[in-house]
C-alpha positions as CSV (number, residue, x, y, z in Angstrom):
1,M,6.6,7.5,-15.4
2,K,2.9,5.6,-14.0
3,R,3.5,2.0,-15.5
4,S,0.5,-0.7,-15.2
5,L,2.1,-3.4,-12.1
6,H,1.1,-7.6,-11.8
7,I,1.7,-8.1,-7.4
8,R,1.6,-12.3,-6.6
9,G,-1.1,-13.4,-4.7
10,L,-2.9,-11.0,-5.4
11,K,-6.2,-12.3,-7.6
12,G,-9.5,-10.9,-8.9
13,P,-10.8,-7.7,-7.8
14,M,-11.3,-5.6,-4.7
15,R,-15.1,-5.5,-3.2
16,P,-16.7,-2.1,-4.1
17,F,-16.1,0.0,-0.3
18,D,-20.0,0.5,1.1
19,P,-19.7,3.0,3.9
20,P,-22.0,3.6,6.6
21,K,-25.1,4.3,6.3
22,R,-26.7,8.4,8.3
23,R,-30.1,7.7,10.8
24,D,-32.2,10.6,10.7
25,D,-29.8,11.6,14.1
26,G,-27.1,12.1,12.6
27,T,-25.6,8.7,13.6
28,L,-24.0,5.9,11.9
29,T,-25.0,2.3,11.3
30,S,-22.9,-1.1,11.7
31,A,-20.1,-1.5,10.3
32,P,-19.3,-1.0,6.6
33,R,-20.5,-3.8,4.7
34,L,-18.3,-4.7,1.0
35,A,-20.1,-5.7,-2.0
36,P,-20.1,-9.6,-3.1
37,G,-16.9,-10.0,-4.8
38,R,-13.4,-11.9,-4.2
39,S,-10.7,-9.5,-2.9
40,P,-7.2,-10.1,-3.4
41,L,-5.9,-10.2,-0.2
42,D,-8.9,-13.1,1.2
43,S,-6.3,-15.9,0.7
44,L,-5.1,-14.8,4.2
45,G,-8.5,-15.7,5.2
46,L,-8.4,-18.5,4.2
47,L,-5.4,-19.7,5.2
48,L,-6.9,-18.7,8.9
49,R,-9.5,-20.9,8.4
50,G,-7.8,-23.5,6.8
51,I,-5.4,-23.8,10.3
52,G,-8.2,-23.5,12.1
53,A,-9.6,-26.3,10.9
54,A,-7.3,-28.2,10.6
55,G,-6.8,-28.1,14.1
56,L,-3.1,-26.8,13.3
57,S,-3.2,-23.7,15.8
58,G,-5.1,-23.7,19.2
59,I,-7.6,-22.1,20.9
60,G,-4.0,-19.9,22.1
61,T,-2.6,-19.0,19.0
62,A,-6.1,-17.9,16.8
63,V,-6.8,-15.6,20.1
64,H,-3.2,-14.2,20.0
65,A,-2.7,-13.4,16.5
66,A,-6.9,-12.2,16.7
67,A,-7.0,-9.6,20.1
68,I,-3.8,-9.9,21.9
69,E,-0.8,-9.4,18.5
70,P,-3.2,-6.6,17.1
71,D,-3.4,-4.7,20.0
72,R,0.4,-4.5,20.8
73,L,2.1,-1.4,19.6
74,V,6.2,-1.7,19.1
75,T,8.3,1.1,18.8
76,T,11.6,0.0,16.2
77,S,14.4,2.2,16.3
78,Y,17.0,2.4,14.0
79,R,20.5,4.6,13.4
80,L,21.8,4.8,10.4
81,T,24.1,7.5,8.0
82,P,23.4,5.9,4.6
83,P,25.8,7.2,1.7
84,G,25.5,11.3,0.9
85,W,24.1,11.8,3.8
86,N,26.1,15.1,4.9
87,A,22.9,16.8,6.7
88,G,23.4,16.2,10.2
89,R,21.5,14.2,13.0
90,L,18.2,14.6,12.0
91,S,15.5,11.7,13.4
92,V,12.0,11.0,11.5
93,T,9.1,8.9,12.5
94,A,7.1,6.7,10.4
95,I,3.8,5.8,10.4
96,A,2.6,3.4,8.0
97,D,-1.0,2.1,7.1
98,V,-3.2,2.9,9.9
99,H,-6.2,1.1,8.4
100,A,-8.5,3.0,11.0
101,G,-11.6,1.2,12.1
102,G,-12.1,-1.2,14.5
103,P,-11.6,-3.9,15.9
104,D,-8.0,-2.9,15.7
105,M,-7.4,0.6,14.8
106,T,-10.0,2.3,16.8
107,V,-10.2,6.3,17.7
108,G,-8.9,5.0,20.6
109,H,-5.5,3.3,19.3
110,I,-5.0,5.5,17.1
111,R,-4.9,8.5,19.3
112,R,-2.4,6.0,21.0
113,V,-0.1,5.7,18.2
114,V,0.0,9.7,18.1
115,D,0.7,10.1,22.0
116,R,3.6,7.0,21.4
117,T,4.8,9.1,18.2
118,N,5.0,12.9,20.2
119,A,6.6,11.3,22.8
120,L,9.7,10.6,20.6
121,R,10.4,14.1,19.9
122,P,11.1,13.7,15.9
123,D,12.4,16.3,13.7
124,L,10.1,15.2,11.3
125,V,7.2,12.5,11.1
126,V,6.4,10.7,8.1
127,L,2.6,8.8,7.0
128,L,3.1,6.2,4.5
129,G,-0.3,6.2,3.6
130,D,-3.6,3.8,3.4
131,Y,-5.3,5.4,6.2
132,I,-8.9,3.5,6.1
133,A,-10.0,0.4,7.0
134,D,-12.4,-1.6,4.2
135,H,-11.9,-5.4,4.4
136,R,-15.2,-6.9,5.5
137,F,-14.6,-7.8,9.5
138,V,-14.9,-3.8,10.5
139,T,-16.6,-3.6,13.8
140,E,-16.3,0.4,14.4
141,Y,-16.1,2.9,11.1
142,V,-14.0,5.9,11.9
143,P,-14.7,8.7,9.4
144,S,-12.0,10.1,7.8
145,E,-13.0,13.6,9.1
146,V,-12.1,12.2,12.6
147,W,-8.7,9.9,12.1
148,A,-7.1,12.9,10.4
149,G,-8.7,14.9,13.7
150,E,-6.2,12.7,15.3
151,L,-3.4,12.9,13.1
152,A,-3.6,16.6,12.9
153,R,-2.5,16.3,16.5
154,L,1.3,15.2,15.5
155,A,3.9,17.8,15.9
156,A,6.9,18.0,14.8
157,P,9.5,21.0,14.2
158,L,10.2,19.8,10.5
159,G,6.3,19.2,10.0
160,V,3.9,15.7,9.5
161,W,4.2,14.9,5.6
162,A,2.3,12.5,4.3
163,V,1.3,10.6,0.8
164,L,-1.0,8.5,-0.2
165,G,-1.6,4.0,-0.3
166,N,-3.6,1.6,-2.9
167,H,-6.5,1.3,-0.1
168,D,-6.7,5.7,-0.6
169,W,-7.3,5.3,-4.0
170,W,-9.5,2.4,-3.8
171,H,-12.1,3.6,-1.0
172,D,-12.0,7.5,-1.7
173,V,-8.9,9.5,-2.5
174,G,-11.0,12.7,-2.6
175,A,-12.1,11.9,1.5
176,V,-8.9,11.5,2.1
177,R,-7.2,14.3,0.8
178,R,-10.0,16.6,1.7
179,A,-9.4,14.7,5.4
180,L,-5.6,15.6,5.3
181,K,-5.7,19.1,4.3
182,K,-8.0,19.7,6.7
183,A,-5.8,18.2,8.9
184,G,-2.7,21.0,7.6
185,I,-1.1,18.4,6.9
186,P,0.6,18.2,3.5
187,C,0.0,15.4,1.5
188,L,2.6,14.7,-1.3
189,E,2.2,13.4,-5.0
190,N,5.5,13.5,-6.7
191,Q,6.1,16.4,-5.1
192,A,9.6,17.0,-3.6
193,V,9.7,19.9,-1.0
194,L,13.8,21.2,0.5
195,L,13.4,21.4,4.2
196,G,15.8,22.5,6.9
197,E,18.4,25.4,6.9
198,G,21.9,25.9,6.3
199,E,24.2,22.3,6.4
200,A,21.2,20.8,7.9
201,R,18.7,21.1,4.5
202,F,17.4,17.6,2.7
203,W,14.8,17.2,0.3
204,I,11.5,14.6,1.2
205,A,10.1,13.1,-2.3
206,G,6.8,11.4,-2.1
207,L,5.9,9.3,-4.6
208,G,1.9,8.9,-6.1
209,D,0.8,5.8,-5.5
210,Q,2.0,2.5,-7.4
211,L,-1.3,0.3,-7.1
212,A,-3.7,3.2,-7.8
213,H,-5.7,1.8,-9.8
214,R,-7.3,-1.9,-10.5
215,L,-6.9,-3.2,-13.9
216,G,-8.8,-7.0,-13.3
217,R,-6.8,-10.0,-12.7
218,G,-4.3,-8.9,-10.6
219,Q,-3.4,-6.1,-12.6
220,F,-2.9,-2.4,-12.3
221,R,-1.6,1.0,-12.9
222,G,0.1,3.8,-10.9
223,E,0.4,7.4,-10.2
224,D,3.7,7.1,-9.7
225,D,6.1,9.3,-11.1
226,L,9.7,8.7,-10.0
227,P,11.6,10.6,-12.7
228,G,9.6,13.4,-12.9
229,T,9.3,13.4,-9.3
230,L,13.4,13.4,-8.9
231,A,13.7,15.9,-11.3
232,Q,12.3,18.3,-8.9
233,V,15.2,18.2,-6.8
234,T,17.6,21.0,-8.0
235,T,20.8,21.0,-5.3
236,D,23.1,18.6,-4.3
237,H,21.2,17.8,-1.0
238,P,20.4,14.8,0.2
239,V,17.2,13.4,-0.4
240,I,14.8,11.4,1.5
241,L,11.6,9.3,-0.9
242,L,8.8,8.0,0.9
243,A,6.3,5.5,-0.9
244,H,3.5,3.2,-0.3
245,E,4.6,0.3,-1.8
246,P,8.5,-0.7,-1.3
247,D,8.7,-2.3,-4.8
248,I,9.1,1.0,-6.5
249,F,13.0,0.3,-4.6
250,V,14.8,-1.6,-7.4
251,H,14.2,1.8,-9.9
252,V,15.5,4.2,-7.2
253,P,18.7,5.7,-7.5
254,P,21.5,5.7,-5.2
255,R,20.9,9.5,-5.7
256,V,18.1,8.7,-3.1
257,C,19.5,8.3,0.6
258,L,16.6,6.6,1.8
259,T,13.3,5.1,0.6
260,I,11.4,4.5,3.9
261,A,7.8,3.1,2.7
262,G,5.0,0.6,4.6
263,H,2.4,-1.4,2.8
264,T,2.8,-4.6,3.1
265,H,2.4,-5.4,7.1
266,G,5.6,-6.8,7.3
267,G,3.3,-10.2,6.1
268,Q,1.0,-9.6,8.7
269,I,0.3,-13.3,9.4
270,R,3.6,-14.8,10.2
271,I,2.9,-18.0,9.8
272,P,6.3,-20.1,9.7
273,F,8.0,-21.1,6.0
274,I,4.9,-19.9,3.9
275,W,4.1,-16.4,5.1
276,P,6.2,-14.9,2.1
277,R,3.7,-16.3,-0.4
278,F,1.1,-13.6,1.1
279,V,3.2,-10.9,1.2
280,P,1.8,-7.9,-0.9
281,S,4.6,-7.1,-2.9
282,R,6.3,-8.7,-6.5
283,Y,9.4,-9.6,-4.9
284,G,7.4,-11.5,-1.6
285,A,9.3,-11.8,2.0
286,R,12.5,-9.6,0.1
287,F,10.6,-5.7,0.9
288,A,8.7,-6.9,3.8
289,H,10.1,-5.7,6.7
290,G,13.2,-3.9,8.0
291,H,16.0,-2.1,6.8
292,I,17.2,-3.4,3.7
293,V,20.1,-2.7,1.9
294,E,21.1,-3.0,-1.7
295,D,24.0,-2.3,-3.6
296,G,24.5,0.6,-1.4
297,R,21.1,1.8,-1.0
298,H,19.1,1.9,2.2
299,M,15.1,1.6,2.5
300,I,12.9,1.0,5.7
301,V,9.6,-0.8,5.7
302,S,7.8,-0.4,8.2
303,A,5.8,-3.1,9.5
304,G,2.8,-0.6,10.1
305,L,-0.6,-0.1,12.4
306,G,-3.8,-2.0,11.0
307,T,-4.8,-4.6,9.0
308,T,-5.8,-5.5,6.0
309,S,-8.2,-8.3,4.5
310,V,-9.0,-9.5,7.9
311,P,-8.4,-7.8,11.6
312,V,-5.7,-10.6,12.7
313,R,-1.6,-10.1,13.2
314,L,1.0,-13.5,14.1
315,G,4.7,-13.1,14.4
316,I,4.1,-8.7,13.8
317,P,3.0,-6.6,15.9
318,P,1.6,-3.0,15.0
319,E,4.7,-0.8,14.9
320,I,6.3,2.6,14.7
321,A,9.5,2.9,13.1
322,H,11.2,5.8,14.4
323,I,14.9,6.6,12.3
324,D,17.8,8.0,13.5
325,L,20.1,9.6,10.3
326,G,23.7,10.7,10.9
327,T,24.1,8.6,13.5
328,R,25.7,5.2,15.1
329,A,27.6,4.8,17.6
330,A,25.0,3.7,21.2
331,T,26.6,7.0,23.0
332,D,24.7,8.6,20.5
333,R,22.3,12.4,21.7
334,I,18.9,10.6,23.0
335,K,16.2,13.6,22.6
336,S,13.7,11.7,24.8
337,P,13.0,9.1,27.4
338,A,10.9,7.1,25.5
339,L,13.1,7.2,23.0
340,A,16.0,6.0,25.7
341,Q,13.9,3.2,26.3
342,C,13.8,1.8,22.8
343,R,17.6,1.8,22.0
344,G,18.3,-1.3,21.4
345,E,15.3,-2.8,21.6
346,H,11.7,-3.0,20.8
347,L,9.5,-0.8,23.0
348,E,6.2,-2.6,23.6
349,D,3.2,-1.0,24.6
350,D,-0.9,-2.5,24.1
351,L,-3.1,0.5,22.8
352,H,-5.0,0.7,25.5
353,G,-1.7,1.5,28.3
354,T,0.2,-0.8,29.7
355,G,3.8,-1.0,29.1
356,R,6.0,-3.4,29.0
357,S,10.0,-4.1,27.7
358,N,10.8,-6.6,24.9
359,K,14.7,-7.1,24.7
360,G,16.5,-9.1,22.7
361,Q,14.3,-8.4,19.2
362,H,15.4,-6.3,16.4
363,Q,16.0,-3.4,17.2
364,A,-1.0,24.4,-1.3
365,D,2.2,25.9,-1.9
366,L,4.1,23.1,0.0
367,Q,7.5,25.1,0.7
368,G,4.9,27.2,2.3
369,A,3.0,24.3,4.2
370,A,7.0,23.4,5.8
371,A,7.5,27.2,7.2
372,D,3.8,27.0,8.2
373,R,4.6,23.8,10.0
374,S,7.9,24.4,10.9
375,G,6.8,25.9,14.9
376,R,5.0,22.9,15.7
C-alpha cells in the first residue's frame, strides 16, 4: 500500500542534482552543482550560519563539526533477543546513508567502512539506502560504479542485502539499481526472502522507500508496501524488516521481530534542546537513533555515515551498527577481535586509520542470489 507523507521541517522541493560533466580526456569536472531552489533540509545550514554569526559556537566547535566529527567512525554494538526470535544467534551489521562524495565520504572513507565491517565478520550485512551525496557542498564526485565497487567487497555467509533510500530516488534510482546489481548486491523492494538453514531460518524483508516521489509542499508519495511485503512471508520463521526511513515503525506488526532503519543521521547536528526539530521524521527525536522498543516491538536506527544539506556532524559521529540477535549476556560468543573491542563501548576510529576506544558511550531471483552469496 503506497502512501503520501508529510514530513515536519521539510519545506519546498529539493534542488535537482546536476552531476559533473565528463571532459574529452575522460576525467570529470569539479564537484556536482545544484540548480537554484530551496532544499528541504536547508534549515540545518541556516542554523549553523546563524550560530556562527552570533558567535555562539566558537571556532573550535565549528572546526570539530565540519572537519573532525564527520571523519570519526564508531561501531555501535547491540545485543538483544526480541519476542519471537527463535532462529538462534545471528550477527547483523548495518550500513546506512553512505552518501558517497567528498569531503566526508570519499572513496577512502568508504573503503575504511568496508574494511571495518568485514573485520566484524557478521553473518549478514544490510545496506539501508541513500548511497549518493547530492548537497551543494560536495567536493569530490564518486560515481555509482566506484562506491558500489567498494561495497562489493563486503562479505558475509548469508549475503549482503540492500534497500533504496529517498536520495537514491531523487537523484538517479536507475543508476543506483544498476550499480548494486553489477556489484552482486540484491536490492529488496517490497520483497521478502527466506535465509538460513534448519532451525536457524529467518525472513529478511526489504521495504520500498517511503519518500520516493516529491509532490511539493513537504508532501511525498512512497513506494513502500508493507502489507504486500509481509504477505510474502509464508512460514512461521522470524522476520527482520529493512526500511530506509524509521517512520514506518508505527505500522509494523508484532510479527516482525526487528526493524532496522537509517535516514535520520541521528539528527546529524545535535545542538542541545533544539536538534529534535531538525530530525527528518514526523516523530522528531522519537525515532532519531538507537534501540527503540514500543509495545514489545523492537527497532534499531543507525546514525549512518554520510551527511545531507551540509557536510557537518555534531554530537553524533558516523556509525556502523553491529547487532547480535539471540544473545544477552556479556559471556556470549565474540566472533572477532574487532567485535571484542566494541562490546559495551563505541570502538572509534577516524576514517584515515588511527583507532582509539571511547569507553562509557552507549553501546534476479532473490532466492538464487541468496544461494550464490552464501559462500562469501
